[in-house]
ChimeraX commands (.cxc) that place a marker at each C-alpha (Angstrom):
marker #1 position 8.59,-15.27,-1.60 radius 0.5
marker #1 position 8.17,-17.93,0.92 radius 0.5
marker #1 position 4.31,-17.51,2.82 radius 0.5
marker #1 position 4.71,-17.38,6.77 radius 0.5
marker #1 position 2.56,-16.79,9.60 radius 0.5
marker #1 position 2.53,-12.88,10.28 radius 0.5
marker #1 position 2.40,-12.26,14.41 radius 0.5
marker #1 position 2.86,-8.54,14.62 radius 0.5
marker #1 position 0.16,-5.74,15.58 radius 0.5
marker #1 position 2.93,-3.71,13.56 radius 0.5
marker #1 position 2.36,-0.06,12.94 radius 0.5
marker #1 position 2.05,0.67,9.11 radius 0.5
marker #1 position 1.63,-1.37,6.03 radius 0.5
marker #1 position 5.22,-3.16,7.15 radius 0.5
marker #1 position 2.65,-5.11,8.85 radius 0.5
marker #1 position 2.34,-7.27,5.58 radius 0.5
marker #1 position 3.63,-10.70,6.49 radius 0.5
marker #1 position 6.99,-9.22,7.81 radius 0.5
marker #1 position 6.75,-10.50,10.98 radius 0.5
marker #1 position 6.20,-14.15,11.45 radius 0.5
marker #1 position 6.24,-17.01,14.16 radius 0.5
marker #1 position 8.48,-20.19,13.27 radius 0.5
marker #1 position 7.06,-22.70,15.71 radius 0.5
marker #1 position 10.16,-22.25,17.95 radius 0.5
marker #1 position 9.02,-19.63,20.42 radius 0.5
marker #1 position 5.60,-20.12,20.12 radius 0.5
marker #1 position 3.60,-22.64,22.62 radius 0.5
marker #1 position 3.26,-26.08,20.71 radius 0.5
marker #1 position -0.20,-25.84,21.76 radius 0.5
marker #1 position -1.34,-22.78,18.93 radius 0.5
marker #1 position -0.87,-23.64,15.45 radius 0.5
marker #1 position 0.87,-21.07,12.92 radius 0.5
marker #1 position -2.76,-20.64,11.60 radius 0.5
marker #1 position -3.89,-19.60,14.67 radius 0.5
marker #1 position -1.06,-16.91,15.52 radius 0.5
marker #1 position -1.80,-15.89,11.41 radius 0.5
marker #1 position -5.06,-15.13,12.65 radius 0.5
marker #1 position -4.20,-13.09,16.01 radius 0.5
marker #1 position -1.51,-11.35,13.91 radius 0.5
marker #1 position -4.48,-10.12,11.46 radius 0.5
marker #1 position -6.45,-9.27,14.27 radius 0.5
marker #1 position -3.86,-7.21,16.00 radius 0.5
marker #1 position -3.24,-5.15,12.91 radius 0.5
marker #1 position -6.66,-4.30,13.08 radius 0.5
marker #1 position -6.52,-3.59,16.79 radius 0.5
marker #1 position -3.38,-1.42,16.15 radius 0.5
marker #1 position -5.59,-0.04,13.16 radius 0.5
marker #1 position -2.10,1.15,11.38 radius 0.5
marker #1 position -0.91,3.40,14.22 radius 0.5
marker #1 position 2.87,3.71,15.58 radius 0.5
marker #1 position 1.23,5.28,18.38 radius 0.5
marker #1 position -1.42,3.46,20.46 radius 0.5
marker #1 position -3.92,4.84,22.47 radius 0.5
marker #1 position -4.77,4.53,25.85 radius 0.5
marker #1 position -5.38,0.90,27.12 radius 0.5
marker #1 position -9.31,1.35,27.59 radius 0.5
marker #1 position -9.47,1.73,23.81 radius 0.5
marker #1 position -8.89,-1.95,23.41 radius 0.5
marker #1 position -5.50,-1.63,21.49 radius 0.5
marker #1 position -1.91,-3.16,21.76 radius 0.5
marker #1 position 0.10,-0.75,24.76 radius 0.5
marker #1 position 3.67,0.09,23.80 radius 0.5
marker #1 position 6.13,-2.40,25.16 radius 0.5
marker #1 position 9.39,-0.95,26.97 radius 0.5
marker #1 position 11.87,-2.89,24.88 radius 0.5
marker #1 position 14.49,-1.15,22.38 radius 0.5
marker #1 position 17.00,-3.00,20.15 radius 0.5
marker #1 position 20.87,-2.19,20.01 radius 0.5
marker #1 position 23.88,-2.93,18.72 radius 0.5
marker #1 position 22.41,-4.85,15.52 radius 0.5
marker #1 position 24.52,-6.60,13.07 radius 0.5
marker #1 position 23.89,-8.68,10.08 radius 0.5
marker #1 position 26.59,-10.86,8.69 radius 0.5
marker #1 position 29.13,-9.21,10.81 radius 0.5
marker #1 position 28.68,-6.74,8.85 radius 0.5
marker #1 position 29.44,-7.89,5.30 radius 0.5
marker #1 position 27.15,-8.05,2.49 radius 0.5
marker #1 position 24.88,-11.26,1.86 radius 0.5
marker #1 position 25.79,-12.79,-1.39 radius 0.5
marker #1 position 23.02,-14.94,-3.03 radius 0.5
marker #1 position 23.14,-17.11,-6.17 radius 0.5
marker #1 position 20.22,-18.88,-7.63 radius 0.5
marker #1 position 19.33,-21.68,-5.88 radius 0.5
marker #1 position 21.00,-22.23,-2.38 radius 0.5
marker #1 position 19.72,-21.67,0.48 radius 0.5
marker #1 position 22.12,-18.21,2.63 radius 0.5
marker #1 position 21.71,-17.82,5.98 radius 0.5
marker #1 position 23.70,-15.41,7.75 radius 0.5
marker #1 position 23.74,-14.68,11.55 radius 0.5
marker #1 position 22.21,-11.55,13.05 radius 0.5
marker #1 position 23.36,-10.37,16.32 radius 0.5
marker #1 position 21.99,-7.68,18.90 radius 0.5
marker #1 position 21.09,-6.27,22.42 radius 0.5
marker #1 position 18.19,-6.26,23.70 radius 0.5
marker #1 position 17.12,-4.00,26.83 radius 0.5
marker #1 position 13.71,-3.95,28.55 radius 0.5
marker #1 position 11.63,-3.73,31.33 radius 0.5
marker #1 position 12.71,-6.09,34.59 radius 0.5
marker #1 position 9.29,-8.07,34.44 radius 0.5
marker #1 position 9.38,-8.94,30.49 radius 0.5
marker #1 position 10.24,-12.38,29.93 radius 0.5
marker #1 position 12.04,-12.89,26.70 radius 0.5
marker #1 position 11.57,-16.73,27.03 radius 0.5
marker #1 position 8.11,-16.60,27.52 radius 0.5
marker #1 position 5.94,-18.61,25.34 radius 0.5
marker #1 position 3.72,-15.97,24.34 radius 0.5
marker #1 position 6.11,-13.36,24.07 radius 0.5
marker #1 position 7.35,-12.88,19.99 radius 0.5
marker #1 position 10.04,-11.08,18.90 radius 0.5
marker #1 position 12.67,-11.08,15.88 radius 0.5
marker #1 position 14.93,-8.66,13.91 radius 0.5
marker #1 position 14.41,-8.73,10.02 radius 0.5
marker #1 position 15.49,-6.64,7.01 radius 0.5
marker #1 position 13.50,-5.47,4.12 radius 0.5
marker #1 position 13.68,-3.42,1.17 radius 0.5
marker #1 position 11.91,-0.28,0.38 radius 0.5
marker #1 position 10.16,2.16,2.56 radius 0.5
marker #1 position 8.54,1.41,6.58 radius 0.5
marker #1 position 5.46,1.99,5.30 radius 0.5
marker #1 position 5.42,0.27,2.07 radius 0.5
marker #1 position 8.47,-2.29,1.95 radius 0.5
marker #1 position 8.95,-4.27,-1.34 radius 0.5
marker #1 position 10.71,-7.03,-0.11 radius 0.5
marker #1 position 11.46,-8.62,3.47 radius 0.5
marker #1 position 13.91,-11.81,4.78 radius 0.5
marker #1 position 13.92,-13.13,7.69 radius 0.5
marker #1 position 14.91,-16.35,9.64 radius 0.5
marker #1 position 13.73,-19.93,10.05 radius 0.5
marker #1 position 13.92,-19.89,13.43 radius 0.5
marker #1 position 13.46,-17.27,16.58 radius 0.5
marker #1 position 16.22,-16.15,18.17 radius 0.5
marker #1 position 17.91,-17.22,21.04 radius 0.5
marker #1 position 19.19,-14.77,24.37 radius 0.5
marker #1 position 21.39,-14.67,26.83 radius 0.5
marker #1 position 20.99,-13.19,29.74 radius 0.5
marker #1 position 23.23,-10.28,30.61 radius 0.5
marker #1 position 21.16,-8.46,33.24 radius 0.5
marker #1 position 17.81,-8.17,34.80 radius 0.5
marker #1 position 17.21,-6.00,32.05 radius 0.5
marker #1 position 19.73,-6.68,29.16 radius 0.5
marker #1 position 20.07,-9.79,26.94 radius 0.5
marker #1 position 22.37,-10.52,24.04 radius 0.5
marker #1 position 20.74,-11.92,21.31 radius 0.5
marker #1 position 21.39,-14.10,18.27 radius 0.5
marker #1 position 19.19,-15.35,15.03 radius 0.5
marker #1 position 19.88,-15.58,11.64 radius 0.5
marker #1 position 18.23,-14.39,8.13 radius 0.5
marker #1 position 17.27,-17.32,5.97 radius 0.5
marker #1 position 17.48,-16.48,2.04 radius 0.5
marker #1 position 16.42,-18.52,-0.73 radius 0.5
marker #1 position 16.48,-16.81,-3.77 radius 0.5
marker #1 position 14.47,-19.14,-6.42 radius 0.5
marker #1 position 11.69,-18.19,-4.53 radius 0.5
marker #1 position 11.81,-14.60,-2.59 radius 0.5
marker #1 position 14.89,-12.48,-4.78 radius 0.5
marker #1 position 14.08,-10.38,-7.70 radius 0.5
marker #1 position 17.38,-8.81,-9.33 radius 0.5
marker #1 position 16.17,-5.23,-7.84 radius 0.5
marker #1 position 16.97,-6.98,-4.59 radius 0.5
marker #1 position 20.49,-6.41,-5.04 radius 0.5
marker #1 position 20.81,-3.42,-3.13 radius 0.5
marker #1 position 20.80,-1.58,0.67 radius 0.5
marker #1 position 18.37,-3.01,3.19 radius 0.5
marker #1 position 16.76,-2.15,6.34 radius 0.5
marker #1 position 16.84,-3.89,9.68 radius 0.5
marker #1 position 13.72,-3.65,11.84 radius 0.5
marker #1 position 13.49,-5.00,15.35 radius 0.5
marker #1 position 9.76,-6.20,17.02 radius 0.5
marker #1 position 8.41,-7.97,19.84 radius 0.5
marker #1 position 5.00,-8.08,20.98 radius 0.5
marker #1 position 3.23,-10.04,24.32 radius 0.5
marker #1 position 0.21,-11.16,24.42 radius 0.5
marker #1 position 0.52,-11.99,27.92 radius 0.5
marker #1 position -1.76,-14.91,27.95 radius 0.5
marker #1 position -4.26,-13.86,25.98 radius 0.5
marker #1 position -5.78,-17.26,23.85 radius 0.5
marker #1 position -4.09,-16.89,20.41 radius 0.5
marker #1 position -6.35,-19.59,19.35 radius 0.5
marker #1 position -9.49,-16.98,19.09 radius 0.5
marker #1 position -8.44,-13.71,17.93 radius 0.5
marker #1 position -12.02,-12.85,18.42 radius 0.5
marker #1 position -11.75,-13.08,22.41 radius 0.5
marker #1 position -8.03,-11.45,22.59 radius 0.5
marker #1 position -8.23,-8.00,25.08 radius 0.5
marker #1 position -5.70,-6.10,22.93 radius 0.5
marker #1 position -5.56,-3.62,25.35 radius 0.5
marker #1 position -3.61,-6.47,27.33 radius 0.5
marker #1 position -1.61,-6.88,24.76 radius 0.5
marker #1 position 1.94,-5.16,24.05 radius 0.5
marker #1 position 3.83,-4.14,21.44 radius 0.5
marker #1 position 6.81,-2.49,19.74 radius 0.5
marker #1 position 8.86,-2.03,16.60 radius 0.5
marker #1 position 12.11,-0.38,15.77 radius 0.5
marker #1 position 12.85,0.70,12.17 radius 0.5
marker #1 position 16.43,1.48,10.84 radius 0.5
marker #1 position 18.70,-0.61,13.34 radius 0.5
marker #1 position 21.34,-0.97,10.54 radius 0.5
marker #1 position 21.83,-1.45,7.05 radius 0.5
marker #1 position 23.14,-4.72,4.88 radius 0.5
marker #1 position 23.88,-4.75,1.56 radius 0.5
marker #1 position 22.58,-7.77,-0.46 radius 0.5
marker #1 position 24.56,-9.28,-4.05 radius 0.5
marker #1 position 24.32,-11.31,-6.49 radius 0.5
marker #1 position 26.91,-13.70,-6.73 radius 0.5
marker #1 position 29.46,-13.56,-8.84 radius 0.5
marker #1 position 31.71,-16.01,-10.93 radius 0.5
marker #1 position 35.04,-15.77,-12.99 radius 0.5
marker #1 position 36.87,-17.84,-15.54 radius 0.5
marker #1 position 40.02,-17.64,-17.53 radius 0.5
marker #1 position 41.77,-19.98,-20.20 radius 0.5
marker #1 position 45.58,-18.87,-21.27 radius 0.5
marker #1 position 46.73,-20.61,-24.48 radius 0.5
marker #1 position 48.03,-22.42,-25.97 radius 0.5
marker #1 position 49.58,-24.22,-23.49 radius 0.5
marker #1 position 52.85,-24.88,-23.69 radius 0.5
marker #1 position 54.31,-22.10,-25.97 radius 0.5
marker #1 position 57.08,-20.76,-26.95 radius 0.5
marker #1 position 59.20,-17.71,-25.17 radius 0.5
marker #1 position 58.42,-14.43,-27.05 radius 0.5
marker #1 position 55.15,-15.65,-28.67 radius 0.5
marker #1 position 51.82,-14.60,-28.46 radius 0.5
marker #1 position 49.17,-15.97,-25.18 radius 0.5
marker #1 position 45.71,-15.31,-25.77 radius 0.5
marker #1 position 43.60,-14.67,-22.18 radius 0.5
marker #1 position 40.03,-15.33,-22.31 radius 0.5
marker #1 position 37.89,-15.11,-19.41 radius 0.5
marker #1 position 33.87,-14.68,-18.65 radius 0.5
marker #1 position 32.67,-12.88,-15.57 radius 0.5
marker #1 position 28.78,-13.60,-14.85 radius 0.5
marker #1 position 26.52,-12.82,-11.79 radius 0.5
marker #1 position 23.26,-14.48,-10.56 radius 0.5
marker #1 position 19.98,-13.38,-12.31 radius 0.5
marker #1 position 17.55,-14.02,-9.86 radius 0.5
marker #1 position 14.54,-13.72,-12.32 radius 0.5
marker #1 position 15.91,-16.48,-14.59 radius 0.5
marker #1 position 17.65,-18.71,-11.83 radius 0.5
marker #1 position 20.78,-18.67,-14.38 radius 0.5
marker #1 position 24.24,-17.20,-14.42 radius 0.5
marker #1 position 24.72,-14.24,-17.05 radius 0.5
marker #1 position 27.57,-12.19,-18.40 radius 0.5
marker #1 position 27.99,-8.77,-16.62 radius 0.5
marker #1 position 28.46,-6.53,-18.96 radius 0.5
marker #1 position 30.42,-3.32,-19.72 radius 0.5
marker #1 position 32.84,-4.42,-16.18 radius 0.5
marker #1 position 36.46,-3.61,-15.84 radius 0.5
marker #1 position 38.56,-6.72,-15.26 radius 0.5
marker #1 position 42.12,-7.21,-14.27 radius 0.5
marker #1 position 44.26,-9.36,-15.81 radius 0.5
marker #1 position 47.31,-10.46,-13.79 radius 0.5
marker #1 position 50.34,-12.46,-14.19 radius 0.5
marker #1 position 51.82,-14.86,-10.93 radius 0.5
marker #1 position 55.15,-15.87,-12.00 radius 0.5
marker #1 position 56.14,-19.35,-11.35 radius 0.5
marker #1 position 57.72,-19.26,-7.63 radius 0.5
marker #1 position 55.86,-16.56,-6.50 radius 0.5
marker #1 position 52.69,-15.97,-4.42 radius 0.5
marker #1 position 51.60,-12.99,-5.81 radius 0.5
marker #1 position 49.70,-11.70,-8.23 radius 0.5
marker #1 position 50.96,-8.45,-10.39 radius 0.5
marker #1 position 48.07,-6.44,-12.56 radius 0.5
marker #1 position 49.27,-7.01,-16.67 radius 0.5
marker #1 position 46.30,-4.50,-17.99 radius 0.5
marker #1 position 42.86,-4.05,-17.19 radius 0.5
marker #1 position 40.05,-4.93,-19.84 radius 0.5
marker #1 position 36.02,-4.97,-19.94 radius 0.5
marker #1 position 33.96,-7.29,-20.21 radius 0.5
marker #1 position 31.81,-7.49,-23.86 radius 0.5
marker #1 position 27.60,-7.20,-24.29 radius 0.5
marker #1 position 27.92,-11.10,-23.30 radius 0.5
marker #1 position 30.48,-10.85,-20.12 radius 0.5
marker #1 position 32.91,-12.99,-22.07 radius 0.5
marker #1 position 37.09,-11.87,-21.79 radius 0.5
marker #1 position 39.95,-11.59,-24.34 radius 0.5
marker #1 position 43.17,-10.49,-24.60 radius 0.5
marker #1 position 46.64,-11.15,-25.53 radius 0.5
marker #1 position 49.83,-11.15,-23.69 radius 0.5
marker #1 position 53.50,-12.36,-25.30 radius 0.5
marker #1 position 54.97,-15.23,-23.53 radius 0.5
marker #1 position 57.96,-14.39,-20.93 radius 0.5
marker #1 position 58.10,-17.18,-18.24 radius 0.5
marker #1 position 56.24,-19.54,-16.70 radius 0.5
marker #1 position 53.32,-18.69,-14.15 radius 0.5
marker #1 position 49.68,-18.52,-13.81 radius 0.5
marker #1 position 47.12,-16.16,-15.60 radius 0.5
marker #1 position 44.02,-14.87,-13.69 radius 0.5
marker #1 position 41.05,-12.15,-14.28 radius 0.5
marker #1 position 40.23,-10.47,-11.19 radius 0.5
marker #1 position 36.90,-8.12,-10.60 radius 0.5
marker #1 position 36.68,-5.34,-8.19 radius 0.5
marker #1 position 33.14,-5.53,-7.40 radius 0.5
marker #1 position 30.17,-2.98,-7.33 radius 0.5
marker #1 position 27.45,-2.09,-4.99 radius 0.5
marker #1 position 25.58,-5.33,-5.98 radius 0.5
marker #1 position 27.58,-7.76,-7.07 radius 0.5
marker #1 position 30.66,-8.72,-5.06 radius 0.5
marker #1 position 34.58,-8.73,-5.72 radius 0.5
marker #1 position 36.35,-12.16,-7.29 radius 0.5
marker #1 position 39.09,-13.77,-8.84 radius 0.5
marker #1 position 39.63,-16.46,-11.21 radius 0.5
marker #1 position 41.57,-19.59,-10.14 radius 0.5
marker #1 position 45.28,-19.24,-12.32 radius 0.5
marker #1 position 45.79,-20.87,-15.40 radius 0.5
marker #1 position 49.06,-22.23,-15.66 radius 0.5
marker #1 position 51.03,-21.70,-18.75 radius 0.5
marker #1 position 54.66,-23.31,-19.93 radius 0.5
marker #1 position 57.08,-21.40,-21.84 radius 0.5
marker #1 position 59.44,-23.34,-23.74 radius 0.5
marker link #1:1,2 radius 0.2
marker link #1:2,3 radius 0.2
marker link #1:3,4 radius 0.2
marker link #1:4,5 radius 0.2
marker link #1:5,6 radius 0.2
marker link #1:6,7 radius 0.2
marker link #1:7,8 radius 0.2
marker link #1:8,9 radius 0.2
marker link #1:9,10 radius 0.2
marker link #1:10,11 radius 0.2
marker link #1:11,12 radius 0.2
marker link #1:12,13 radius 0.2
marker link #1:13,14 radius 0.2
marker link #1:14,15 radius 0.2
marker link #1:15,16 radius 0.2
marker link #1:16,17 radius 0.2
marker link #1:17,18 radius 0.2
marker link #1:18,19 radius 0.2
marker link #1:19,20 radius 0.2
marker link #1:20,21 radius 0.2
marker link #1:21,22 radius 0.2
marker link #1:22,23 radius 0.2
marker link #1:23,24 radius 0.2
marker link #1:24,25 radius 0.2
marker link #1:25,26 radius 0.2
marker link #1:26,27 radius 0.2
marker link #1:27,28 radius 0.2
marker link #1:28,29 radius 0.2
marker link #1:29,30 radius 0.2
marker link #1:30,31 radius 0.2
marker link #1:31,32 radius 0.2
marker link #1:32,33 radius 0.2
marker link #1:33,34 radius 0.2
marker link #1:34,35 radius 0.2
marker link #1:35,36 radius 0.2
marker link #1:36,37 radius 0.2
marker link #1:37,38 radius 0.2
marker link #1:38,39 radius 0.2
marker link #1:39,40 radius 0.2
marker link #1:40,41 radius 0.2
marker link #1:41,42 radius 0.2
marker link #1:42,43 radius 0.2
marker link #1:43,44 radius 0.2
marker link #1:44,45 radius 0.2
marker link #1:45,46 radius 0.2
marker link #1:46,47 radius 0.2
marker link #1:47,48 radius 0.2
marker link #1:48,49 radius 0.2
marker link #1:49,50 radius 0.2
marker link #1:50,51 radius 0.2
marker link #1:51,52 radius 0.2
marker link #1:52,53 radius 0.2
marker link #1:53,54 radius 0.2
marker link #1:54,55 radius 0.2
marker link #1:55,56 radius 0.2
marker link #1:56,57 radius 0.2
marker link #1:57,58 radius 0.2
marker link #1:58,59 radius 0.2
marker link #1:59,60 radius 0.2
marker link #1:60,61 radius 0.2
marker link #1:61,62 radius 0.2
marker link #1:62,63 radius 0.2
marker link #1:63,64 radius 0.2
marker link #1:64,65 radius 0.2
marker link #1:65,66 radius 0.2
marker link #1:66,67 radius 0.2
marker link #1:67,68 radius 0.2
marker link #1:68,69 radius 0.2
marker link #1:69,70 radius 0.2
marker link #1:70,71 radius 0.2
marker link #1:71,72 radius 0.2
marker link #1:72,73 radius 0.2
marker link #1:73,74 radius 0.2
marker link #1:74,75 radius 0.2
marker link #1:75,76 radius 0.2
marker link #1:76,77 radius 0.2
marker link #1:77,78 radius 0.2
marker link #1:78,79 radius 0.2
marker link #1:79,80 radius 0.2
marker link #1:80,81 radius 0.2
marker link #1:81,82 radius 0.2
marker link #1:82,83 radius 0.2
marker link #1:83,84 radius 0.2
marker link #1:84,85 radius 0.2
marker link #1:85,86 radius 0.2
marker link #1:86,87 radius 0.2
marker link #1:87,88 radius 0.2
marker link #1:88,89 radius 0.2
marker link #1:89,90 radius 0.2
marker link #1:90,91 radius 0.2
marker link #1:91,92 radius 0.2
marker link #1:92,93 radius 0.2
marker link #1:93,94 radius 0.2
marker link #1:94,95 radius 0.2
marker link #1:95,96 radius 0.2
marker link #1:96,97 radius 0.2
marker link #1:97,98 radius 0.2
marker link #1:98,99 radius 0.2
marker link #1:99,100 radius 0.2
marker link #1:100,101 radius 0.2
marker link #1:101,102 radius 0.2
marker link #1:102,103 radius 0.2
marker link #1:103,104 radius 0.2
marker link #1:104,105 radius 0.2
marker link #1:105,106 radius 0.2
marker link #1:106,107 radius 0.2
marker link #1:107,108 radius 0.2
marker link #1:108,109 radius 0.2
marker link #1:109,110 radius 0.2
marker link #1:110,111 radius 0.2
marker link #1:111,112 radius 0.2
marker link #1:112,113 radius 0.2
marker link #1:113,114 radius 0.2
marker link #1:114,115 radius 0.2
marker link #1:115,116 radius 0.2
marker link #1:116,117 radius 0.2
marker link #1:117,118 radius 0.2
marker link #1:118,119 radius 0.2
marker link #1:119,120 radius 0.2
marker link #1:120,121 radius 0.2
marker link #1:121,122 radius 0.2
marker link #1:122,123 radius 0.2
marker link #1:123,124 radius 0.2
marker link #1:124,125 radius 0.2
marker link #1:125,126 radius 0.2
marker link #1:126,127 radius 0.2
marker link #1:127,128 radius 0.2
marker link #1:128,129 radius 0.2
marker link #1:129,130 radius 0.2
marker link #1:130,131 radius 0.2
marker link #1:131,132 radius 0.2
marker link #1:132,133 radius 0.2
marker link #1:133,134 radius 0.2
marker link #1:134,135 radius 0.2
marker link #1:135,136 radius 0.2
marker link #1:136,137 radius 0.2
marker link #1:137,138 radius 0.2
marker link #1:138,139 radius 0.2
marker link #1:139,140 radius 0.2
marker link #1:140,141 radius 0.2
marker link #1:141,142 radius 0.2
marker link #1:142,143 radius 0.2
marker link #1:143,144 radius 0.2
marker link #1:144,145 radius 0.2
marker link #1:145,146 radius 0.2
marker link #1:146,147 radius 0.2
marker link #1:147,148 radius 0.2
marker link #1:148,149 radius 0.2
marker link #1:149,150 radius 0.2
marker link #1:150,151 radius 0.2
marker link #1:151,152 radius 0.2
marker link #1:152,153 radius 0.2
marker link #1:153,154 radius 0.2
marker link #1:154,155 radius 0.2
marker link #1:155,156 radius 0.2
marker link #1:156,157 radius 0.2
marker link #1:157,158 radius 0.2
marker link #1:158,159 radius 0.2
marker link #1:159,160 radius 0.2
marker link #1:160,161 radius 0.2
marker link #1:161,162 radius 0.2
marker link #1:162,163 radius 0.2
marker link #1:163,164 radius 0.2
marker link #1:164,165 radius 0.2
marker link #1:165,166 radius 0.2
marker link #1:166,167 radius 0.2
marker link #1:167,168 radius 0.2
marker link #1:168,169 radius 0.2
marker link #1:169,170 radius 0.2
marker link #1:170,171 radius 0.2
marker link #1:171,172 radius 0.2
marker link #1:172,173 radius 0.2
marker link #1:173,174 radius 0.2
marker link #1:174,175 radius 0.2
marker link #1:175,176 radius 0.2
marker link #1:176,177 radius 0.2
marker link #1:177,178 radius 0.2
marker link #1:178,179 radius 0.2
marker link #1:179,180 radius 0.2
marker link #1:180,181 radius 0.2
marker link #1:181,182 radius 0.2
marker link #1:182,183 radius 0.2
marker link #1:183,184 radius 0.2
marker link #1:184,185 radius 0.2
marker link #1:185,186 radius 0.2
marker link #1:186,187 radius 0.2
marker link #1:187,188 radius 0.2
marker link #1:188,189 radius 0.2
marker link #1:189,190 radius 0.2
marker link #1:190,191 radius 0.2
marker link #1:191,192 radius 0.2
marker link #1:192,193 radius 0.2
marker link #1:193,194 radius 0.2
marker link #1:194,195 radius 0.2
marker link #1:195,196 radius 0.2
marker link #1:196,197 radius 0.2
marker link #1:197,198 radius 0.2
marker link #1:198,199 radius 0.2
marker link #1:199,200 radius 0.2
marker link #1:200,201 radius 0.2
marker link #1:201,202 radius 0.2
marker link #1:202,203 radius 0.2
marker link #1:203,204 radius 0.2
marker link #1:204,205 radius 0.2
marker link #1:205,206 radius 0.2
marker link #1:206,207 radius 0.2
marker link #1:207,208 radius 0.2
marker link #1:208,209 radius 0.2
marker link #1:209,210 radius 0.2
marker link #1:210,211 radius 0.2
marker link #1:211,212 radius 0.2
marker link #1:212,213 radius 0.2
marker link #1:213,214 radius 0.2
marker link #1:214,215 radius 0.2
marker link #1:215,216 radius 0.2
marker link #1:216,217 radius 0.2
marker link #1:217,218 radius 0.2
marker link #1:218,219 radius 0.2
marker link #1:219,220 radius 0.2
marker link #1:220,221 radius 0.2
marker link #1:221,222 radius 0.2
marker link #1:222,223 radius 0.2
marker link #1:223,224 radius 0.2
marker link #1:224,225 radius 0.2
marker link #1:225,226 radius 0.2
marker link #1:226,227 radius 0.2
marker link #1:227,228 radius 0.2
marker link #1:228,229 radius 0.2
marker link #1:229,230 radius 0.2
marker link #1:230,231 radius 0.2
marker link #1:231,232 radius 0.2
marker link #1:232,233 radius 0.2
marker link #1:233,234 radius 0.2
marker link #1:234,235 radius 0.2
marker link #1:235,236 radius 0.2
marker link #1:236,237 radius 0.2
marker link #1:237,238 radius 0.2
marker link #1:238,239 radius 0.2
marker link #1:239,240 radius 0.2
marker link #1:240,241 radius 0.2
marker link #1:241,242 radius 0.2
marker link #1:242,243 radius 0.2
marker link #1:243,244 radius 0.2
marker link #1:244,245 radius 0.2
marker link #1:245,246 radius 0.2
marker link #1:246,247 radius 0.2
marker link #1:247,248 radius 0.2
marker link #1:248,249 radius 0.2
marker link #1:249,250 radius 0.2
marker link #1:250,251 radius 0.2
marker link #1:251,252 radius 0.2
marker link #1:252,253 radius 0.2
marker link #1:253,254 radius 0.2
marker link #1:254,255 radius 0.2
marker link #1:255,256 radius 0.2
marker link #1:256,257 radius 0.2
marker link #1:257,258 radius 0.2
marker link #1:258,259 radius 0.2
marker link #1:259,260 radius 0.2
marker link #1:260,261 radius 0.2
marker link #1:261,262 radius 0.2
marker link #1:262,263 radius 0.2
marker link #1:263,264 radius 0.2
marker link #1:264,265 radius 0.2
marker link #1:265,266 radius 0.2
marker link #1:266,267 radius 0.2
marker link #1:267,268 radius 0.2
marker link #1:268,269 radius 0.2
marker link #1:269,270 radius 0.2
marker link #1:270,271 radius 0.2
marker link #1:271,272 radius 0.2
marker link #1:272,273 radius 0.2
marker link #1:273,274 radius 0.2
marker link #1:274,275 radius 0.2
marker link #1:275,276 radius 0.2
marker link #1:276,277 radius 0.2
marker link #1:277,278 radius 0.2
marker link #1:278,279 radius 0.2
marker link #1:279,280 radius 0.2
marker link #1:280,281 radius 0.2
marker link #1:281,282 radius 0.2
marker link #1:282,283 radius 0.2
marker link #1:283,284 radius 0.2
marker link #1:284,285 radius 0.2
marker link #1:285,286 radius 0.2
marker link #1:286,287 radius 0.2
marker link #1:287,288 radius 0.2
marker link #1:288,289 radius 0.2
marker link #1:289,290 radius 0.2
marker link #1:290,291 radius 0.2
marker link #1:291,292 radius 0.2
marker link #1:292,293 radius 0.2
marker link #1:293,294 radius 0.2
marker link #1:294,295 radius 0.2
marker link #1:295,296 radius 0.2
marker link #1:296,297 radius 0.2
marker link #1:297,298 radius 0.2
marker link #1:298,299 radius 0.2
marker link #1:299,300 radius 0.2
marker link #1:300,301 radius 0.2
marker link #1:301,302 radius 0.2
marker link #1:302,303 radius 0.2
marker link #1:303,304 radius 0.2
marker link #1:304,305 radius 0.2
marker link #1:305,306 radius 0.2
marker link #1:306,307 radius 0.2
view
């Protein structure tokens, strides 16, 4: 899992390293290490509470800010392979008090996703850069950011499931972040908002096909083999997806439409094999409908010349 700066006085255990500070939103006079120290102090000040005490108790006050209309990857699942970084968009609306300046150098906010529970998240994913916003009115901004996924560093197979989105904002109000011990936490504002939306994270899938012999005489047997594999985020290799129903489909030469010939299942190593009689020139392919953890995929058609 990536190590990054944590910047929020987060209520509950979601404080972890979930809420980070990519340098773009922070004042350049502060290093990430400064912000990490500030965040640790903020969490201590919040003492794990979601409802803060009065300002005179020296704990952060609740910001008048909320998130809505959150969409991760335009509502589509996030699909990750074994190594390549995956970046998907996150869009949302921020509604806030008129005196809150989202562009202030000491104001930090983001929307991230996590797996598990609010109090005990198992994994958390975020964007490399802080979001950018367009002002709609004095109290409403339309914002966009990213979720950046590094499969080789961050994921395990159990992460192929449903994730929740959480938004947070922290306003340091000109407090000196370089020395958290001197921060007056009663002047620091914080809010988080859980379960803004959900998104699925899926293991990238591949499907191969080979029809032989080529060419073949009409009426003779064609053997169609193939293999269904998906990303294994723990071995960082592609492994056979076993026991899955896969359709064998055929597209006649000159046609643009595939029709299903039969449905078979992958074996214990993800392999596929079946036979058909040669009838006419065309393309054979396997097609997999997908599961909750693995996206749909179809092989490129393999042409067979029937004599």
